[in-house]
C-alpha positions in Angstrom: 22.0 -36.4 -0.7 22.1 -38.6 -3.8 19.3 -41.2 -3.7 21.9 -43.9 -4.7 23.7 -43.7 -1.5 22.6 -46.4 0.8 25.7 -47.0 2.8 29.3 -46.1 3.1 30.5 -48.1 0.0 27.9 -46.4 -2.2 28.7 -43.0 -0.6 32.4 -43.6 -1.7 31.3 -44.6 -5.1 28.9 -41.6 -5.6 31.6 -39.1 -4.1 34.3 -40.4 -6.5 32.1 -39.4 -9.4 32.1 -35.9 -8.1 35.8 -35.8 -7.6 36.1 -36.7 -3.7 37.6 -39.8 -2.3 36.3 -40.9 1.0 38.0 -43.6 3.0 37.2 -45.3 6.2 40.2 -45.6 8.6 40.4 -47.1 12.0 42.6 -45.8 14.7 42.8 -48.1 17.9 39.1 -47.8 19.1 37.6 -45.3 16.8 36.6 -45.2 13.1 36.9 -42.1 11.1 36.7 -40.8 7.5 39.2 -39.1 5.3 38.2 -36.9 2.5 40.6 -36.0 -0.5 40.1 -34.2 -3.7 40.6 -36.4 -6.8 41.5 -35.7 -10.4 39.6 -37.2 -13.5 41.6 -40.4 -13.1 40.5 -40.8 -9.5 43.9 -40.2 -8.1 44.3 -37.9 -4.9 45.5 -34.4 -6.0 48.8 -33.3 -4.6 49.5 -29.6 -3.8 52.6 -27.7 -3.2 53.5 -27.4 0.5 52.9 -24.1 2.2 56.5 -23.9 3.1 59.5 -25.8 1.8 59.8 -28.2 -1.1 57.4 -31.0 -2.1 53.8 -31.7 -2.2 51.1 -32.9 0.0 47.8 -34.7 -0.6 44.7 -32.4 -0.8 43.0 -34.3 1.9 41.9 -34.1 5.5 39.9 -36.1 8.2 36.3 -35.8 9.0 37.2 -34.5 12.5 38.9 -31.4 11.1 36.1 -30.6 8.9 33.7 -30.8 11.8 31.2 -33.3 13.5 28.9 -33.5 10.3 31.8 -35.2 8.6 32.6 -37.9 11.1 31.8 -41.5 10.7 28.7 -41.7 13.1 27.2 -38.4 11.6 27.6 -39.5 8.0 26.1 -43.1 9.0 23.1 -41.4 10.6 22.5 -39.1 7.6 22.5 -41.9 5.3 20.0 -44.0 7.4 17.9 -40.8 7.9 17.8 -40.2 4.2 17.1 -44.0 3.4 14.1 -43.7 5.9 12.8 -40.6 4.2 13.1 -42.3 0.9 11.2 -45.3 1.9 8.6 -43.3 3.3 8.2 -41.2 0.1 8.2 -44.5 -1.9 5.3 -45.8 0.4 3.3 -42.7 0.1 3.7 -42.8 -3.8 2.5 -46.3 -3.8 -0.3 -45.7 -1.7 -1.4 -42.8 -4.2 -0.9 -45.0 -7.1 -2.9 -47.8 -5.5 -5.9 -45.5 -4.9 -5.7 -44.3 -8.6 -5.9 -47.9 -9.6 -9.0 -48.6 -7.7 -11.2 -45.8 -8.5 -14.9 -46.2 -8.8 -16.9 -45.2 -11.9 -20.7 -44.5 -12.2 -21.2 -47.8 -13.8 -19.7 -49.4 -10.7 -21.9 -47.6 -8.3 -25.1 -48.8 -10.2 -24.1 -52.5 -9.7 
């Protein structure tokens, strides 16, 4: 996951850079996400219908893609990723802090 993703809003922004539109929808009691392929202008791509005339959006819902693409799973993944990044930053800070406070032979003689 991209380190810039901190919530659903930033996920939408990063996904749009990669040609995917992600939208949150609410249906009575449950939230869900929709995913669509976008062109270079950020507009949802339309494709010919399988049968008949006309076009349809190149889009689907997270539930059709699988549980990993549903709102709850995506939010959990973002939260897990943010926790891992925070832990990595804390470890990096600790390592840098130790490097700043090293002792030299002159220090040990004092």
